[in-house]
TIPA-223381 format. One record per atom (N, C-alpha, C): residue in three letters; x, y, z. Coordinates in steps of 0.02 Angstrom, whole numbers, plus 50000, padded with zeros to 5 digits. Each point is the difference from the previous one (the first is absolute). Example, Ala and Ser with C-alpha at 12.3 -4.5 7.8 and 13.67 -1.06 7.14 Angstrom:
BEGIN
ala506604971650390
ala499555005950000
ala500455006050000
ser499825005349964
ser500425005950003
ser499615005550037
//
This chain:
BEGIN
met496775039551258
met500664999549970
met500385006550011
ser500634999650018
ser500405005950012
ser500195003249933
asn500365005750004
asn500225003349939
asn500524995949962
thr500334995550034
thr500484995549968
thr499654993649980
val500094998049937
val499704993849975
val500504994450006
asn499824994950038
asn500434994250009
asn499904995049943
trp500514999149959
trp499964995449944
trp500294993250017
gly499674994949976
gly500284993250002
gly500134997849929
ile500564996749989
ile500164997549933
ile499994992450001
met499584997149959
met499914992849997
met500384997349940
ala500534996250014
ala500474997349951
ala500585004949991
thr500594997249987
thr500605004250000
thr500424999349937
gly499664999149943
gly500354999449937
gly500245006849974
lys500205000049937
lys500315005949970
lys499565006250005
ile499374999449982
ile499565005949999
ile499875002650071
ala500034995650050
ala499905002150069
ala500575004650022
his500604998749975
his500585004450016
his499885007049973
thr499775000449938
thr499865006549970
thr499465003750040
phe499494996450019
phe499455003050037
phe500235002350070
ala500414996050033
ala500235001750067
ala500415006549999
lys500405000949949
lys500385006249994
lys499545006049995
ala499454999249963
ala499535005549991
ala499615001350065
val499834994850037
val499665000950064
val500445004050047
asn500634998250004
asn500465003550045
asn500115007249979
phe499885001549938
phe500085006949974
phe499375004250012
ser499424996850000
ser499375003649998
ser499795003050067
asp499765006249999
asp499765003350060
asp499394996250028
gly499994999250065
gly499434996950032
gly499984992549995
ala500514997049969
ala500024992749992
ala500554997050043
lys499854994150026
lys500494996450041
lys499994992749981
leu500584997249984
leu500054992849988
leu500004996750068
tyr499424997750021
tyr499934997350067
tyr500184992650003
ala499814996149949
ala500124992850003
ala500074997249930
cys500344994349996
cys500074996349937
cys499924992650015
ala499864996249949
ala499914992850009
ala500254996249939
ser500304994350014
ser500224995449947
ser499864992950026
arg499964995349953
arg499924993050022
arg500654997650032
ser500545003649989
ser500654998350029
ser500165005050056
ala500114997550060
ala500165004450056
ala500645003949987
glu500484996749968
glu500645003249985
glu499915005949953
lys499594999049946
lys499885005349952
lys499615005850031
ala499524998350043
ala499605005250032
ala500445004350046
thr500434996750037
thr500455003650046
thr500495004449961
glu500274997349947
glu500485003749959
glu499665006249968
phe499414999049973
phe499625005449969
phe499835005450052
gly499774997750057
gly499815004750053
gly500585004350023
lys500574997050008
lys500605003750021
lys500225005049947
leu499954997949937
leu500225004249945
leu499595006449995
tyr499344999550015
tyr499565005849991
tyr499725002750066
gly500254997450055
gly499815002850065
gly499314998350024
ala499734994349980
ala499344998050024
ala500044998250074
glu499485001950038
glu499994998450071
glu499924992550012
lys499604996849957
lys499864992950010
lys500114996249935
ser500244993950006
ser500104995649943
ser499684993350017
tyr499574997749955
tyr499634993850012
tyr500194994649950
ser499984993850024
ser500164994349957
ser499384996749971
ser499425003450008
ser499394997549969
ser499555005949982
tyr499634999349947
tyr499545005349980
tyr499435000650050
glu499824994550031
glu499455000050048
glu500165004650059
glu500634999850024
glu500205004350056
glu499975007449980
leu500225001549940
leu499985006949976
leu499285002549997
ala499564996049969
ala499305002149993
ala499665000950067
ala500224996450051
ala499685000350066
ala500275005650044
asp500535003349979
asp500305005350041
asp499525005950004
pro499765001750060
pro499495005350007
pro500265007049986
asp500665000949998
asp500285006749991
asp500135001849927
ile499864995449955
ile500105001449928
ile499365003149972
asp500095005649964
asp499435003649971
asp499834997449930
ile500514998249962
ile499904997949931
ile500554995249980
val499834995149960
val500494995049977
val500115000749925
tyr500635000249981
tyr500204999849930
tyr500154992749983
val499614997149956
val500094993049981
val500454999649939
ala500594997050009
ala500514999749947
ala500184992949981
ser499564995450015
ser500124992949985
ser499864998649926
pro500194994049974
pro499844998349931
pro499255000449986
met499825001449937
met499305001149982
met499544994350021
ser500254993949994
ser499594994250016
ser499814999850074
cys500365003950041
cys499875000250073
cys499575005950021
his499905004849955
his499655006250019
his499314998750030
tyr499624995749967
tyr499324998750023
tyr499994997750073
glu500404995050016
glu500014997450068
glu500315004950049
asn500525003549979
asn500345004750045
asn499565006050016
val499675002849949
val499555005650012
val499414997950044
lys499744994249985
lys499444997450040
lys500204999250074
leu500614997650011
leu500264999450068
leu500025006750035
cys500245005149965
cys500025006750029
cys499315002650017
phe499534998949955
phe499315002350012
phe499704996450061
glu500144993750006
glu499734996250058
glu500235002950066
his500585003349999
his500275003150061
his499885007550002
gly499565002449955
gly499805007050002
gly500525004949974
lys500434997749955
lys500545004249975
lys499825003149932
asn500155006449992
asn499975003349935
asn500564997349957
val499905000149933
val500484996649956
val500165004249938
leu500645000449985
leu500265002249935
leu500354993949971
cys499754997449944
cys500254993749973
cys500335001149932
glu500574996649991
glu500365000649937
glu499584997649942
lys500205002349940
lys499674998049938
lys500344993949971
ser499674996349957
ser499285000149993
ser499694997650065
ile499445002950017
ile499754999250068
ile499784992950017
thr499744996449950
thr499824993050008
thr500124996449934
met499864993549999
met500104996149939
met499445001149950
asp499415001950023
asp499445001249955
asp499495004550035
ser499505002149962
ser499515004850027
ser499554996850053
ala499884993549995
ala499574996850050
ala500305000450070
gln500654998750005
gln500345000650064
gln499965007250026
phe500105004749955
phe500005007050021
phe499315002250023
glu499484997949966
glu499325001850020
glu499844997450070
glu500254994150015
glu499894997350068
glu500355004250052
leu500625002249985
leu500375004150048
leu499675006850008
ile499755002949947
ile499645006450004
ile499404999350047
ala499644994649993
ala499404998950042
ala500204999550074
ile500554996650014
ile500224999350069
ile500225006850028
ala500385003849960
ala500235006550022
ala499415004650016
lys499494999949958
lys499425004350011
lys499614997750061
arg499954993450009
arg499644997450057
arg500345001850066
lys500665000149999
lys500385001550060
lys500205007450005
asp499795004049950
asp500115007250001
asp500755001650002
leu500384996949955
leu500735000849999
leu500235003349935
phe500555003550004
phe500315003049941
phe500344994649959
phe499935000549933
phe500284994949955
phe500205003549935
met500604998649976
met500245003249939
met500544995749968
glu499994999749934
glu500564996949964
glu500575005049997
ala500614997550010
ala500595004450001
ala500235001649929
met499555003149961
met500175002249933
met500305007050006
trp500645000250015
trp500335006350016
trp499985004949942
met499974997549938
met499985004349941
met499435005050005
lys499424998050026
lys499415004350002
lys500055005550053
cys500514999650042
cys500105005150052
cys500585004749983
leu500364998649946
leu500585004149982
leu499795006849972
pro500385005350014
pro499855006649973
pro499965000149924
ser500414996049965
ser499994999949927
ser499334997449975
phe499754994750031
phe499354997149980
phe499435004950016
leu500035003050058
leu499475004650020
leu500005006349955
lys500595002249979
lys500035005749954
lys499694998249933
ala500134994049975
ala499704997849937
ala499244999850005
lys499754997550057
lys499284999950010
lys499715007150002
glu500375004550030
glu499785007050004
glu499965003149931
trp500524998949958
trp500005002849933
trp499414997349960
phe499874993550007
phe499444997049964
phe499345002950023
ala499915000450066
ala499385002750029
ala499885007249979
asp500545003849989
asp499955007049979
asp499885000749925
gly499964994449965
gly499865000149928
gly500585001849956
lys500614999550027
lys500575002349962
lys500204995549942
ile499764993849999
ile500144995749941
ile499364998249964
gly499455003050020
gly499374998649968
gly499744993050015
glu499684997049951
glu499734993250008
glu500554994949985
ile500094995250044
ile500524994949990
ile499794995349944
lys500484998949954
lys499874995549945
lys500424993650004
ala500585000550032
ala500444994150004
ala500465000550061
val500144994250029
val500484999650056
val500474994149985
arg500645001150011
arg500484994649995
arg500424999850063
ala500064994150029
ala500414999150060
ala500284992950000
asp500654999450009
asp500334993549999
asp500424999050063
phe500124993750015
phe500464998350054
phe500314993249986
ser500585000149971
ser500364993849985
ser500745000850016
asn500284995150029
asn500734999850010
asn500224992850006
pro500584998449972
pro500224993050000
pro500174997450070
val499754994150015
val500154996750064
val500254993049984
glu500584998450024
glu500284993349987
glu499594994750036
tyr499854994749965
tyr499584994850029
tyr500334996650059
asp499624999550054
asp500234996750061
asp499394996450028
pro500004993449999
pro499414996250022
pro499825001150073
thr500465002750040
thr499865001450070
thr499725007050012
asp500075004349950
asp499785006950006
asp499235000249997
arg499695003950044
arg499275000550002
arg499715002349933
leu500385003749960
leu499755002549936
leu499844994349952
phe500334994350010
phe499914994349955
phe499634994250033
arg499675001550055
arg499614995050035
arg499265002050002
ala499604996349964
ala499285001549997
ala499684999550070
asp500264995550041
asp499714999150067
asp500135006050046
leu500485004349980
leu500155006050039
leu499755006449966
gly499584999149949
gly499745005849966
gly500475002849947
gly500444995649974
gly500495002149951
gly499685001749933
gly500435002349955
gly499765002049934
gly500015007649991
ala500015002149938
ala500085007149985
ala499385004250015
leu499414997149991
leu499405004050007
leu499905002650071
leu500014995550049
leu499905002150069
leu500585004150027
asp500614998649976
asp500585003550026
asp500125006749967
leu499945000249933
leu500165006049962
leu499395003249967
gly499574995849971
gly499435002549962
gly499525004250040
val499984999150065
val499555003850042
val500145007549996
tyr500635001949987
tyr500185007149995
tyr499695003349938
pro500154997649940
pro499695003349942
pro499244999650000
leu499724994550024
leu499274999550004
leu499715005150048
thr500345001250055
thr499775005050048
thr500025006949970
leu500545001649964
leu500045006649969
leu499475000849945
ile499944995049958
ile499515000449945
ile499295001150026
thr499804996150048
thr499325000550026
thr499885006450039
ala500535002650031
ala499935006250038
ala499825005949954
phe500194999549937
phe499865005449953
phe499434998449951
leu499924993749983
leu499484998249950
leu499384996950031
gly500054997950062
gly499424996950032
gly500094992550011
tyr499564997350040
tyr500084993150025
tyr499564994949965
glu499665002249946
glu499574995349965
glu500135000249925
pro500574997449977
pro500134999849928
pro499484995649966
lys499845001849939
lys499514996149961
lys500294993149982
gln500654999849988
gln500314993849978
gln500724999850026
val500224994050018
val500694998850021
val500294994649956
leu500515001749962
leu500334995249956
leu500714998850026
ser500204993850001
ser500674998550027
ser500334994249964
asp500655000349998
asp500414994549974
asp500534998550052
val500014993950024
val500404998350058
val500504994549982
asn500625000850024
asn500524995049992
asn500094996450066
val499814993650002
val500074996050061
val500614995549994
asp500435000350049
asp500594995750002
asp500194999150074
his500324994450015
his500194998550069
his499405000050047
gly499404999049973
gly499404999650042
gly499695006650018
val500285005649974
val499725006650015
val499975004149936
asp499645005550002
asp499995004649944
asp500655004050000
met500414998949950
met500645003549996
met499905007149974
asp499545000949954
asp499845006749977
asp499325000049966
glu499725005949992
glu499365000749968
glu499945006949968
ala499645000349945
ala499805006249968
ala499245000650006
val499775005850020
val499295000950014
val499755006449968
ile499424999649970
ile499655005949973
ile499335000550035
leu499845005950025
leu499365001450031
leu499635004949955
lys499404998149979
lys499605004349957
lys499445003350041
tyr499965006649992
tyr499475003950031
tyr499545002949946
glu499505003850020
glu499525002649953
glu500335004349945
asn500435004650022
asn500325004549952
asn500755000350009
ala500294994850028
ala500725000050013
ala500244992850007
tyr500664999350001
tyr500284993450012
tyr500655000950040
ala500224994550029
ala500635000050037
ala500384993649983
ser500665000550004
ser500424994149988
ser500534999550053
met500194993850014
met500534998850050
met500364993549984
val500634999850020
val500414994049997
val500324999250068
ala499984993950027
ala500334998650063
ala500374993349993
gly500594999550030
gly500344993649995
gly500704999850027
phe500244993850004
phe500684998650026
phe500504998649944
asp499795000149937
asp500434997849946
asp500385005549965
ile499755006250002
ile500315005349961
ile500155006250041
glu500475003949975
glu500155006650029
glu499565005149965
asn499655004150038
asn499555004949971
asn500175006850029
asp499775005449968
asp500135006650027
asp499535001850057
asn499474996050008
asn499535000850057
asn499755007150008
arg499755002649945
arg499705006750000
arg499244999550003
ala499705005750013
ala499275000549997
ala499835006749969
val499514999949955
val499785006249968
val499244999849994
ile499695005850013
ile499275000749996
ile499865005249946
val499694998049947
val499905004349942
val499275002349995
gly499925006649997
gly499335002849995
gly499915004249937
thr499425002749992
thr499855004049941
thr500355006850001
glu500215002350060
glu500325006650006
glu500724999650022
gly500274994050009
gly500694999450022
gly500134993150029
arg500574999450032
arg500174993550030
arg500395001050065
ile499964995050042
ile500384999750062
ile500504994349994
ala500645001550013
ala500524994949995
ala500394999650065
phe500044993950026
phe500394998750060
phe500714998249979
asp500485001750042
asp500684997649990
asp500004992450003
pro500524996849972
pro500044992750005
pro499914997750073
trp499734993950007
trp499834997250065
trp499485004650034
tyr499465001049963
tyr499465004650019
tyr499714998550069
phe500044993850022
phe499694998050063
phe500415002350061
cys500605002749988
cys500405002550056
cys500335006749983
thr499875002849942
thr500345006149979
thr499775006150040
asp500445005050001
asp499815006350031
asp499865005449948
thr500004997949935
thr499945004949946
thr499444998249952
val499595005049983
val499474999149951
val499945006549960
arg499844999349935
arg499995005949956
arg499345000449962
leu499795006149988
leu499395001449962
leu500205003249934
tyr499754997249944
tyr500145002749934
tyr499345002349969
asn500045005449960
asn499405002349966
asn499884995849937
lys499475001549964
lys499814995949942
lys500515000549943
asn500435005150002
asn500525000749950
asn500654996650020
gly499984996650057
gly500594996450022
gly500515004050039
lys499835006350017
lys500475004250037
lys499884999450075
leu500555000150038
leu499954999550072
leu499635006050029
ala499474998650037
ala499595005450030
ala500155000750075
glu500074994550035
glu500155000150071
glu500434994050018
glu500385000750054
glu500404994550025
glu499965000050076
ser499924994250029
ser499974999450072
ser500534995150024
ile500455002450042
ile500534995850028
ile499975000850076
thr499844994550034
thr499965000050073
thr500434994350027
pro500635001450016
pro500444994750025
pro499704996650062
his500084993450003
his499754996350057
his500335002550064
leu499615000250053
leu500275002050065
leu500464994650028
cys499824993649985
cys500404994350023
cys500114995449940
asn499564995149991
asn500054995449943
asn499344999449962
gly499525004150016
gly499354999949967
gly499464996450039
tyr500194995350042
tyr499514996350039
tyr499705004450056
glu500345005550015
glu499755004350054
glu499315002949983
tyr499855000749936
tyr499365003049981
tyr499414995550016
glu500074993549990
glu499454995550019
glu499954999450076
ile500565000650034
ile499995000050073
ile499625006250026
met500155005749971
met499655006250019
met499264999649985
glu499834996849943
glu499304999349983
glu499634995550049
ala500314994450018
ala499694995450048
ala499915003450068
gln500515003750021
gln499965003450065
gln499495005649999
arg499935003449944
arg499495005249994
arg499304996950007
cys499914994249969
cys499354996650005
cys499854997950071
leu500504997450035
leu499904998050069
leu499835006050044
ala500365005649988
ala499885006050040
ala499295002749990
glu499744999049939
glu499335002549983
glu499464994650008
ser500204994350028
ser499544994450011
ser499694997449935
arg500375000649946
arg499784997449936
arg500184992549995
lys499574996149969
lys500124992949995
lys500294998049932
glu500045004749954
glu500354998849938
glu500245006749972
ser500474999549954
ser500335005949972
ser499615002949942
val499985006649997
val499705003349941
val500474999349941
leu500655000050012
leu500494999449946
leu500004993049970
asn499894995050041
asn499994993049976
asn499444996250033
pro499385001549982
pro499434996650032
pro499974992649983
leu499684996250044
leu499944992749991
leu499654998249935
ser499525004149979
ser499644998649938
ser500465000249940
asp500485004549999
asp500495000349945
asp500414993649998
thr500274998150057
thr500414994050004
thr499604993949979
leu499384999650021
leu499584994249982
leu499904999649925
gln499885005549967
gln499894999849928
gln500634998049962
val500585002250024
val500634997949969
val500084992450009
met499834997550059
met500044992850011
met499544996249953
lys499415002849988
lys499524996649955
lys500265000049928
ile500335005349980
ile500295000149932
ile500564994849995
met500404999350052
met500524994949999
met499704993050000
asp499444999150033
asp499644993649996
asp499814998549928
arg499765005149964
arg499804999149930
arg500604998249956
ile500565003350012
ile500604998549961
ile500244992950012
arg499984997850062
arg500204993250016
arg499534995049968
ala499355001450003
ala499504995549972
ala500084999549923
glu500075005849968
glu500075000049927
glu500674997149978
gly500515001150041
gly500664997449982
gly500094992750014
gly499564997450044
gly500024992950016
gly500634997850036
phe500305004650038
phe500604998050035
phe499864998650074
pro500434996450034
pro499874997950069
pro499925005950047
val499574999050049
val499905005050052
val500374997950062
//
């Protein structure tokens, strides 16, 4: 592989546009090809972001020998088949979250990636952001002591539209897979991936989970989260320890600001790192670093972390009794 990483983008929806902008901004990255089920959309997207090739089928994109890695941006219900297609053609993959519909699908994809010796990572950009990494550093340095509680929410009102993927169970709709994956990822990154108990209350409407409240109990700590389409929330995250707390600015999963407070509630440190582009560049840099070092998974977001989050979401769905 040359010093330039040739990216292929599979699917051309809203999030693919955000990602394409970051690819074009990132050093060593090139938007080489894109694909849509619609030839017109693929051509339009390719022209907009300067892709060398535009394909009207995912199969053509996956088969292109000049692509180094594929970013899968299709609806969640398609991730399993789309990632599998890429692996069959020997392509490394960065796949949008939630990475699959359940942990069983993900475990199968992990096995294929390992068998074919390919790089695989969920595009959980939050875990690559400087704000998140600074919080992890403060915690590792013992600056908040032992964690006793974590709170992270992600709710914002979305008007019901039966054609929108968010309200279609067959496309992976619902608040948990779309929004809940963020607070669960943050909680487990700091408290661990094996809570003793998971308690949830889920509101099912229109055939999907519209919102849920979840409590995760650990040996000496607990975490709480709310995710949903029904209410406006401040979408903050705070990690409380015996010696202080870490507080992210609102919209913690994309913020550039995080603060450390001492046990008396006074500000001790503040970290502000403005995004170089739109924040997606950090996961692009992480994926490219892994490829350059011949790593098959990311240290910042290893497959085992993603798998455990998926298993917790499986538990919430099972206990909540809502459609998968």
